DSSP file (Angstrom, degrees, kcal/mol; ACC not computed):
  #  RESIDUE AA STRUCTURE BP1 BP2  ACC     N-H-->O    O-->H-N    N-H-->O    O-->H-N    TCO  KAPPA ALPHA  PHI   PSI    X-CA   Y-CA   Z-CA
    1    1 A M              0   0    0      0, 0.0     3,-0.0     0, 0.0     5,-0.0   0.000 360.0 360.0 360.0 143.6   91.9   96.1   96.6
    2    2 A N     >  -     0   0    0      1,-0.1     4,-2.2     2,-0.1     3,-0.5  -0.459 360.0-135.5 -59.5 126.0   91.1   93.7   99.4
    3    3 A P  H  > S+     0   0    0      0, 0.0     4,-2.1     0, 0.0     5,-0.2   0.897 104.9  53.5 -52.5 -43.7   87.5   92.4   98.9
    4    4 A L  H  > S+     0   0    0      1,-0.2     4,-2.1     2,-0.2     5,-0.1   0.845 106.7  52.0 -67.6 -27.8   86.7   92.8  102.5
    5    5 A I  H  > S+     0   0    0     -3,-0.5     4,-2.5     2,-0.2    -1,-0.2   0.900 109.1  50.3 -66.8 -39.8   87.8   96.5  102.4
    6    6 A E  H  X S+     0   0    0     -4,-2.2     4,-2.0     2,-0.2    -2,-0.2   0.832 108.1  54.4 -68.4 -28.8   85.5   97.0   99.4
    7    7 A I  H  X S+     0   0    0     -4,-2.1     4,-3.0    -5,-0.2    -1,-0.2   0.919 108.7  48.5 -64.2 -44.4   82.7   95.4  101.4
    8    8 A A  H  X S+     0   0    0     -4,-2.1     4,-2.6     1,-0.2    -2,-0.2   0.905 108.9  52.1 -64.8 -37.3   83.3   97.8  104.1
    9    9 A N  H  X S+     0   0    0     -4,-2.5     4,-2.7     2,-0.2    -1,-0.2   0.939 110.7  48.0 -59.1 -46.3   83.2  100.7  101.8
   10   10 A Q  H  X S+     0   0    0     -4,-2.0     4,-2.9     2,-0.2    -2,-0.2   0.947 111.5  50.0 -61.7 -47.8   79.8   99.5  100.3
   11   11 A I  H  X S+     0   0    0     -4,-3.0     4,-3.3     2,-0.2     5,-0.2   0.926 108.3  53.0 -51.6 -50.4   78.3   99.1  103.7
   12   12 A F  H  X S+     0   0    0     -4,-2.6     4,-2.2     1,-0.2    -1,-0.2   0.940 112.3  45.8 -44.6 -55.8   79.5  102.6  104.6
   13   13 A Q  H  X S+     0   0    0     -4,-2.7     4,-2.3     1,-0.2    -2,-0.2   0.903 112.0  50.2 -62.9 -43.1   77.8  103.9  101.6
   14   14 A I  H  X S+     0   0    0     -4,-2.9     4,-2.5     1,-0.2     5,-0.2   0.933 111.2  49.0 -53.0 -49.5   74.6  101.9  102.1
   15   15 A E  H  X S+     0   0    0     -4,-3.3     4,-1.8     2,-0.2    -2,-0.2   0.853 109.6  51.0 -65.6 -34.7   74.3  103.1  105.6
   16   16 A K  H  X S+     0   0    0     -4,-2.2     4,-2.2    -5,-0.2    -1,-0.2   0.923 113.3  46.4 -63.1 -47.9   74.9  106.7  104.7
   17   17 A K  H  X S+     0   0    0     -4,-2.3     4,-2.5     2,-0.2    -2,-0.2   0.907 110.5  50.8 -64.0 -42.6   72.2  106.5  102.0
   18   18 A L  H  X>S+     0   0    0     -4,-2.5     5,-2.2     1,-0.2     6,-1.1   0.893 112.5  48.1 -64.7 -37.3   69.6  104.8  104.3
   19   19 A T  H  <5S+     0   0    0     -4,-1.8     3,-0.4    -5,-0.2    -1,-0.2   0.863 110.1  52.6 -72.8 -33.1   70.2  107.5  106.9
   20   20 A K  H  <5S+     0   0    0     -4,-2.2    -2,-0.2     1,-0.2    -1,-0.2   0.891 111.9  46.0 -62.9 -44.3   69.8  110.2  104.3
   21   21 A D  H  <5S-     0   0    0     -4,-2.5    -1,-0.2    -5,-0.2    -2,-0.2   0.539 112.4-119.7 -78.0  -6.9   66.6  108.8  103.3
   22   22 A G  T  <5S+     0   0    0     -4,-0.7    -3,-0.2    -3,-0.4    -4,-0.1   0.706  88.1 100.6  78.0  20.9   65.3  108.3  106.8
   23   23 A V    >>< +     0   0    0     -5,-2.2     3,-1.6    -6,-0.2     4,-0.6   0.299  39.5 109.9-116.3   4.0   64.9  104.4  106.5
   24   24 A S  H >> S+     0   0    0     -6,-1.1     4,-1.2     1,-0.3     3,-1.0   0.794  70.6  62.9 -61.9 -28.8   68.1  103.3  108.3
   25   25 A D  H 34 S+     0   0    0      1,-0.2     4,-0.4     2,-0.2    -1,-0.3   0.821  97.4  57.6 -61.9 -27.3   66.1  102.0  111.3
   26   26 A Q  H <4 S+     0   0    0     -3,-1.6    -1,-0.2     1,-0.2    -2,-0.2   0.767 117.8  31.2 -69.3 -25.5   64.4   99.5  109.1
   27   27 A Y  H XX S+     0   0    0     -3,-1.0     4,-2.2    -4,-0.6     3,-0.6   0.419  88.5 103.5-115.4   0.1   67.8   97.9  107.9
   28   28 A A  H 3X S+     0   0    0     -4,-1.2     4,-2.2     1,-0.3     5,-0.2   0.865  78.6  55.5 -51.8 -41.3   69.9   98.5  111.1
   29   29 A R  H 3> S+     0   0    0     -4,-0.4     4,-1.8     2,-0.2    -1,-0.3   0.896 111.1  41.8 -65.3 -37.9   69.7   95.0  112.2
   30   30 A Y  H <> S+     0   0    0     -3,-0.6     4,-1.7     1,-0.2    -1,-0.2   0.912 115.0  50.9 -72.4 -39.8   71.1   93.6  108.9
   31   31 A I  H  X S+     0   0    0     -4,-2.2     4,-2.1     1,-0.2    -2,-0.2   0.859 109.5  51.4 -63.9 -35.6   73.8   96.3  108.6
   32   32 A Q  H  X S+     0   0    0     -4,-2.2     4,-3.0    -5,-0.2    -1,-0.2   0.884 108.3  52.2 -73.5 -38.0   74.9   95.5  112.2
   33   33 A K  H  X S+     0   0    0     -4,-1.8     4,-2.1    -5,-0.2    -1,-0.2   0.897 109.5  48.6 -65.3 -35.7   75.1   91.7  111.3
   34   34 A I  H  X S+     0   0    0     -4,-1.7     4,-2.5     2,-0.2    -2,-0.2   0.917 111.2  49.8 -66.5 -48.9   77.3   92.5  108.4
   35   35 A K  H  X S+     0   0    0     -4,-2.1     4,-2.6     1,-0.2    -2,-0.2   0.906 109.8  52.5 -56.3 -46.4   79.5   94.8  110.6
   36   36 A Q  H  X S+     0   0    0     -4,-3.0     4,-1.9     2,-0.2    -2,-0.2   0.947 108.4  49.3 -66.1 -42.0   79.7   92.0  113.1
   37   37 A S  H  X S+     0   0    0     -4,-2.1     4,-1.2     1,-0.2    -2,-0.2   0.908 112.6  48.5 -52.2 -47.5   80.9   89.5  110.4
   38   38 A L  H  <>S+     0   0    0     -4,-2.5     5,-3.0     1,-0.2     3,-0.3   0.894 108.6  53.2 -61.4 -42.1   83.5   92.0  109.2
   39   39 A S  H ><5S+     0   0    0     -4,-2.6     3,-1.9     3,-0.2    -2,-0.2   0.886 103.8  56.4 -62.1 -40.6   84.7   92.5  112.8
   40   40 A E  H 3<5S+     0   0    0     -4,-1.9    -1,-0.2     1,-0.3    -2,-0.2   0.822 107.9  49.3 -61.9 -32.1   85.1   88.7  113.2
   41   41 A L  T 3<5S-     0   0    0     -4,-1.2    -1,-0.3    -3,-0.3    -2,-0.2   0.307 124.9-108.9 -84.8   7.2   87.4   88.9  110.2
   42   42 A K  T < 5S+     0   0    0     -3,-1.9    43,-2.5     1,-0.3     2,-0.4   0.706  78.6 128.3  72.9  26.8   89.2   91.8  111.9
   43   43 A I  E   < +A   84   0A   0     -5,-3.0     2,-0.3    41,-0.2    -1,-0.3  -0.929  26.5 160.9-113.1 135.3   87.9   94.5  109.5
   44   44 A S  E     -A   83   0A   0     39,-1.9    39,-3.1    -2,-0.4     2,-0.3  -0.952  19.1-152.4-145.4 161.9   86.2   97.6  110.9
   45   45 A F  E     -A   82   0A   0     -2,-0.3     2,-0.4    37,-0.2    37,-0.2  -0.963   0.7-154.5-138.4 157.0   85.4  101.1  109.7
   46   46 A H  E     -A   81   0A   0     35,-2.0    35,-2.4    -2,-0.3    -2,-0.0  -0.990  11.6-146.6-139.8 124.5   84.9  104.5  111.0
   47   47 A D        -     0   0    0     -2,-0.4    -2,-0.0    33,-0.2    30,-0.0  -0.800  12.3-169.1 -88.2 105.8   83.0  107.5  109.7
   48   48 A P    >   +     0   0    0      0, 0.0     3,-2.2     0, 0.0    26,-0.2   0.331  38.6 138.2 -80.9  11.9   85.0  110.8  110.8
   49   49 A E  T 3   +     0   0    0      1,-0.3    26,-0.2    26,-0.1     3,-0.1  -0.334  69.1  18.4 -59.3 133.5   82.1  113.0  109.8
   50   50 A G  T 3  S+     0   0    0     24,-3.5    -1,-0.3     1,-0.4     2,-0.2   0.365  96.7 123.2  94.8 -10.1   81.6  115.8  112.4
   51   51 A E  S <  S-     0   0    0     -3,-2.2    23,-2.9    23,-0.2    -1,-0.4  -0.606  70.5-100.9 -91.1 156.5   85.2  115.4  114.0
   52   52 A K  B     -C   73   0B   0     21,-0.2     2,-0.4    -2,-0.2    21,-0.3  -0.402  38.5-129.8 -70.2 151.5   87.5  118.4  114.2
   53   53 A Y        +     0   0    0     19,-2.7    19,-0.5    44,-0.1     2,-0.3  -0.876  25.5 178.7-108.4 138.7   90.2  118.4  111.5
   54   54 A S    >   -     0   0    0     -2,-0.4     3,-2.0    17,-0.1    17,-0.0  -0.986  34.6-130.0-134.7 143.8   93.9  118.9  112.1
   55   55 A D  T 3  S+     0   0    0     -2,-0.3     7,-0.0     1,-0.3    -2,-0.0   0.455 105.1  68.1 -76.1   0.6   96.6  118.8  109.4
   56   56 A T  T 3  S+     0   0    0      2,-0.0    -1,-0.3     0, 0.0     2,-0.1   0.514  71.6 114.2 -97.2   0.5   98.5  116.3  111.6
   57   57 A R    <   -     0   0    0     -3,-2.0     3,-0.1     1,-0.1    -4,-0.0  -0.441  42.6-174.4 -66.4 141.6   96.0  113.6  111.1
   58   58 A T  S    S+     0   0    0     -2,-0.1    -1,-0.1     1,-0.1    -3,-0.0   0.240  71.3  71.3-120.8  12.9   97.4  110.6  109.2
   59   59 A D  S    S+     0   0    0     32,-0.1    33,-2.6     1,-0.1     2,-0.4   0.450  95.7  48.3-103.5   4.1   94.3  108.6  108.9
   60   60 A I  E     -d   92   0B   0     31,-0.3     2,-0.6    -3,-0.1    33,-0.2  -0.980  63.5-139.7-145.2 148.8   92.4  110.8  106.3
   61   61 A E  E     -d   93   0B   0     31,-4.4    33,-2.3    -2,-0.4     2,-0.3  -0.966  36.7-157.7-103.6 120.4   93.0  112.6  102.9
   62   62 A A  E     -d   94   0B   0     -2,-0.6     2,-0.5    31,-0.2    33,-0.2  -0.768  23.3-159.1-105.1 146.7   91.2  115.9  103.2
   63   63 A N  E     -d   95   0B   0     31,-2.1    33,-2.6    -2,-0.3     2,-0.5  -0.991  22.9-146.2-110.9 119.1   89.9  118.3  100.6
   64   64 A I  E     -d   96   0B   0     -2,-0.5     2,-0.3    31,-0.2    33,-0.2  -0.757  15.2-166.9 -96.3 124.8   89.6  121.7  102.3
   65   65 A V  E     +d   97   0B   0     31,-3.5    33,-0.8    -2,-0.5     2,-0.1  -0.904  46.5  12.2-112.2 142.8   86.6  123.9  101.0
   66   66 A G  S    S-     0   0    0     -2,-0.3     2,-0.0    31,-0.1    -2,-0.0  -0.442  98.4 -24.7  95.6-169.2   86.1  127.5  101.7
   67   67 A D  S    S-     0   0    0     -2,-0.1     2,-1.9    31,-0.1    31,-0.3  -0.286  75.2 -85.5 -80.4 172.9   88.3  130.3  103.1
   68   68 A G        +     0   0    0     -2,-0.0    -1,-0.1    -4,-0.0    -2,-0.1  -0.170  63.0 156.0 -73.8  41.9   91.3  129.9  105.4
   69   69 A K        -     0   0    0     -2,-1.9     3,-0.0     1,-0.1     0, 0.0  -0.215  43.2-134.5 -65.8 165.0   89.7  129.8  108.7
   70   70 A T  S    S+     0   0    0      1,-0.1     2,-1.0    28,-0.0    -1,-0.1   0.695  85.6  75.0 -99.1 -18.1   91.5  128.1  111.5
   71   71 A D        -     0   0    0    -19,-0.0    28,-3.1   -17,-0.0     2,-0.5  -0.781  68.5-176.4 -96.9 100.6   88.6  125.9  113.1
   72   72 A F  E     - E   0  98B   0     -2,-1.0   -19,-2.7   -19,-0.5     2,-0.4  -0.817   9.7-173.2-100.2 133.1   88.1  123.1  110.6
   73   73 A V  E     -CE  52  97B   0     24,-2.9    24,-2.1    -2,-0.5     2,-0.7  -0.975  31.3-114.2-125.8 142.7   85.6  120.4  110.9
   74   74 A I  E     + E   0  96B   0    -23,-2.9   -24,-3.5    -2,-0.4    22,-0.3  -0.637  37.0 174.7 -68.5 110.2   85.1  117.3  108.8
   75   75 A T  E     +     0   0B   0     20,-2.3     2,-0.3    -2,-0.7    21,-0.2   0.684  60.1  18.3-102.0 -18.5   81.8  117.9  107.0
   76   76 A Q  E     - E   0  95B   0     19,-1.5    19,-3.1   -28,-0.1     2,-0.6  -0.952  59.0-148.6-148.9 135.9   81.5  115.0  104.7
   77   77 A A  E     + E   0  94B   0     -2,-0.3    17,-0.3    17,-0.2   -28,-0.0  -0.912  13.0 177.0 -99.4 115.3   83.1  111.5  104.4
   78   78 A I  E    S+     0   0B   0     15,-2.1    16,-0.2    -2,-0.6    -1,-0.2   0.874  80.1  11.8 -83.4 -37.6   83.5  110.2  101.0
   79   79 A K  E    S- E   0  93B   0     14,-1.8    14,-1.3   -67,-0.0    -1,-0.3  -0.970  84.0-124.0-134.4 152.7   85.3  107.0  102.1
   80   80 A P        -     0   0    0      0, 0.0     2,-0.6     0, 0.0   -33,-0.2  -0.381  30.8 -98.7 -91.5 171.2   85.5  105.7  105.7
   81   81 A I  E     -A   46   0A   0    -35,-2.4   -35,-2.0    11,-0.1     2,-0.5  -0.823  44.3-153.9 -86.5 122.7   88.8  104.9  107.6
   82   82 A V  E     -AB  45  90A   0      8,-1.7     7,-2.6    -2,-0.6     8,-1.7  -0.899  10.1-166.3-107.9 129.7   89.2  101.2  107.4
   83   83 A F  E     -AB  44  88A   0    -39,-3.1   -39,-1.9    -2,-0.5     2,-0.4  -0.873  11.3-170.4-112.8 144.0   91.1   99.1  110.0
   84   84 A E  E >  S-AB  43  87A   0      3,-2.6     3,-1.4    -2,-0.4   -41,-0.2  -0.979  86.7  -9.9-132.4 127.6   92.4   95.6  109.9
   85   85 A D  T 3  S-     0   0    0    -43,-2.5   -42,-0.1    -2,-0.4     3,-0.1   0.891 131.2 -58.2  51.3  39.5   93.7   94.2  113.2
   86   86 A D  T 3  S+     0   0    0    -44,-0.3     2,-0.4     1,-0.2    -1,-0.2   0.571 115.2 113.9  73.8  13.2   93.4   97.9  114.5
   87   87 A K  E <  S-B   84   0A   0     -3,-1.4    -3,-2.6     0, 0.0     2,-0.5  -0.930  75.6-108.5-114.8 141.7   95.8   99.2  111.7
   88   88 A V  E     +B   83   0A   0     -2,-0.4    -5,-0.3    -5,-0.2     3,-0.1  -0.537  39.1 169.5 -73.1 121.8   94.6  101.6  109.1
   89   89 A V  E    S+     0   0A   0     -7,-2.6     2,-0.3    -2,-0.5    -6,-0.2   0.543  72.3  27.4-103.9 -20.8   94.4   99.8  105.8
   90   90 A Q  E    S-B   82   0A   0     -8,-1.7    -8,-1.7   -31,-0.1    -1,-0.3  -0.913  78.9-131.5-144.7 119.7   92.6  102.6  104.0
   91   91 A M        -     0   0    0     -2,-0.3   -31,-0.3   -10,-0.2     2,-0.1  -0.381  29.1-111.7 -64.0 146.4   92.6  106.3  104.8
   92   92 A G  E     -d   60   0B   0    -33,-2.6   -31,-4.4    -2,-0.1     2,-0.5  -0.459  24.1-141.4 -72.6 145.7   89.3  108.1  105.0
   93   93 A V  E     +dE  61  79B   0    -14,-1.3   -15,-2.1   -33,-0.2   -14,-1.8  -0.969  33.9 171.6-111.6 129.3   88.6  110.7  102.1
   94   94 A V  E     -dE  62  77B   0    -33,-2.3   -31,-2.1    -2,-0.5     2,-0.5  -0.945  38.3-132.8-143.2 157.9   86.9  113.7  103.4
   95   95 A I  E     -dE  63  76B   0    -19,-3.1   -20,-2.3    -2,-0.3   -19,-1.5  -0.945  28.7-163.7-113.0 132.9   85.7  117.2  102.8
   96   96 A V  E     -dE  64  74B   0    -33,-2.6   -31,-3.5    -2,-0.5     2,-0.4  -0.912   5.1-170.5-121.0 140.8   86.7  119.8  105.5
   97   97 A E  E     -dE  65  73B   0    -24,-2.1   -24,-2.9    -2,-0.4     2,-0.2  -0.964  25.5-117.1-131.9 143.0   85.2  123.2  106.0
   98   98 A G  E       E   0  72B   0    -33,-0.8   -26,-0.2    -2,-0.4   -31,-0.1  -0.554 360.0 360.0 -73.7 142.0   86.2  126.1  108.2
   99   99 A K              0   0    0    -28,-3.1   -27,-0.1    -2,-0.2    -1,-0.1   0.394 360.0 360.0-119.0 360.0   83.6  127.0  110.7
């Protein structure tokens, strides 16, 4: 795996844990600087959590939980969608639930 993609994955995980623990504001400046450095190397990532899910999406791998309702939402992102030069180089891995 490309080391820059791995860095993006790790920053994504750190950011999620800091937000969960309620201390993300203390470290936001440092995380933003790392994201800016990745951006200068043409690497970015996106957390699709909270977005509507459609089986036509090609940027994520979904694990669907629950019964077969038709209105699906991404409830958890395991891995972010990673872009290099605005092209998807890593599909997001998500959990989807019917609402």
